[in-house]
Structure formats: C-alpha cells, structure tokens
C-alpha positions as CSV (number, residue, x, y, z in Angstrom):
1,X,131.3,168.2,146.1
2,X,132.2,165.6,148.7
3,X,129.7,166.7,151.4
4,X,126.6,165.2,153.0
5,X,124.8,168.6,152.7
6,X,123.2,170.1,149.6
7,X,125.1,172.9,148.0
8,X,124.4,175.3,145.1
9,X,127.7,176.5,143.6
10,X,128.7,179.0,140.8
11,X,131.6,177.1,139.0
12,X,132.8,180.2,137.1
13,X,133.6,182.1,140.3
14,X,134.4,179.1,142.5
15,X,135.8,175.8,141.2
16,X,137.0,177.2,137.8
17,X,137.9,180.8,138.8
18,X,141.5,180.3,137.9
19,X,140.6,179.9,134.2
20,X,140.0,182.8,131.8
21,X,136.5,183.2,130.7
22,X,137.5,181.8,127.3
23,X,139.0,178.7,128.9
24,X,136.0,178.3,131.1
25,X,133.7,178.2,128.1
26,X,136.0,175.7,126.3
27,X,135.7,173.6,129.4
28,X,131.9,173.8,129.3
29,X,131.5,176.3,132.1
30,X,129.2,179.1,131.2
31,X,128.8,182.3,133.3
32,X,125.1,181.7,134.0
33,X,125.7,178.1,135.1
34,X,125.1,176.9,138.6
35,X,125.8,173.4,140.0
36,X,123.5,171.7,142.4
37,X,125.2,169.0,144.5
38,X,122.4,167.1,146.4
39,X,123.1,165.9,149.9
40,X,121.3,163.4,152.1
41,X,118.7,165.7,153.5
42,X,115.0,164.8,153.0
43,X,114.0,165.5,149.4
44,X,111.0,167.6,150.6
45,X,113.4,169.9,152.6
46,X,115.7,170.3,149.6
47,X,112.8,171.1,147.3
48,X,111.3,173.6,149.8
49,X,114.7,175.3,150.2
50,X,115.2,175.6,146.4
51,X,111.7,177.0,146.0
52,X,112.3,179.6,148.6
53,X,115.7,180.6,147.2
54,X,114.3,180.8,143.6
55,X,111.4,183.0,144.8
56,X,113.8,185.3,146.6
57,X,116.0,185.5,143.5
58,X,113.0,186.3,141.3
59,X,111.9,189.0,143.7
60,X,115.4,190.5,143.8
61,X,115.6,190.4,140.0
62,X,112.2,192.1,139.7
63,X,113.2,194.9,142.1
64,X,116.2,195.6,139.9
65,X,114.1,196.1,136.8
66,X,113.4,199.7,136.0
67,X,110.3,200.9,134.3
68,X,110.7,202.1,130.7
69,X,111.3,205.8,131.0
70,X,112.1,206.4,127.4
71,X,115.5,204.8,127.6
72,X,116.8,202.1,125.3
73,X,116.8,198.5,126.3
74,X,120.6,198.5,126.3
75,X,120.9,201.3,128.8
76,X,118.4,199.7,131.1
77,X,120.4,196.5,131.0
78,X,123.6,198.2,131.7
79,X,122.1,200.0,134.7
80,X,120.8,196.7,136.1
81,X,124.2,195.1,135.6
82,X,125.9,197.9,137.5
83,X,123.4,197.7,140.3
84,X,123.9,193.9,140.6
85,X,127.6,194.2,140.8
86,X,127.5,196.6,143.8
87,X,126.0,194.0,146.1
88,X,128.9,191.6,145.7
C-alpha cells in the first residue's frame, strides 16, 4: 500500500468500499478477505504481531459464541452477527 510499515486491510470496507457488494465480488473482493501488505520491519516482529492479533481475534470470536440453549443454529448465528456489528 505504498508504505514502509506492515498493514492489514479489509478491502471491502476500505479500498473497494465505493463498489456494490456484487461489483466487489466480480472484482474478486470477498467480504471475508483481508490484505496483508508487508513492510520492512524484522520478519520476527511481523510474525509476533500477527500471532498476537490472531490470538486476540480468536478469543474475541470465542467470547461471542453462545452455548446451545435449545436455539437453532441460525438464531445463534444471527445473534452473534448482531453483537459483532455493535462494536463498529
């Protein structure tokens, strides 16, 4: 992305946000896609930062999961999606 630093970007909401979801998909941009632009930092530092970020993301995702309380899988997924959207 034209920088010396490493960046992780979400193209659907950043570089391609002006396109409709249909046009993004036609352009090869999927909603779940992230772009890693590697800078000139030490490889070990980049790897450590990515490991830490992924661990935090997994922990956050795990805390959003609800135990099965007799609800359908779809209703649980919808509840999780609604919770995720509130933090934006």
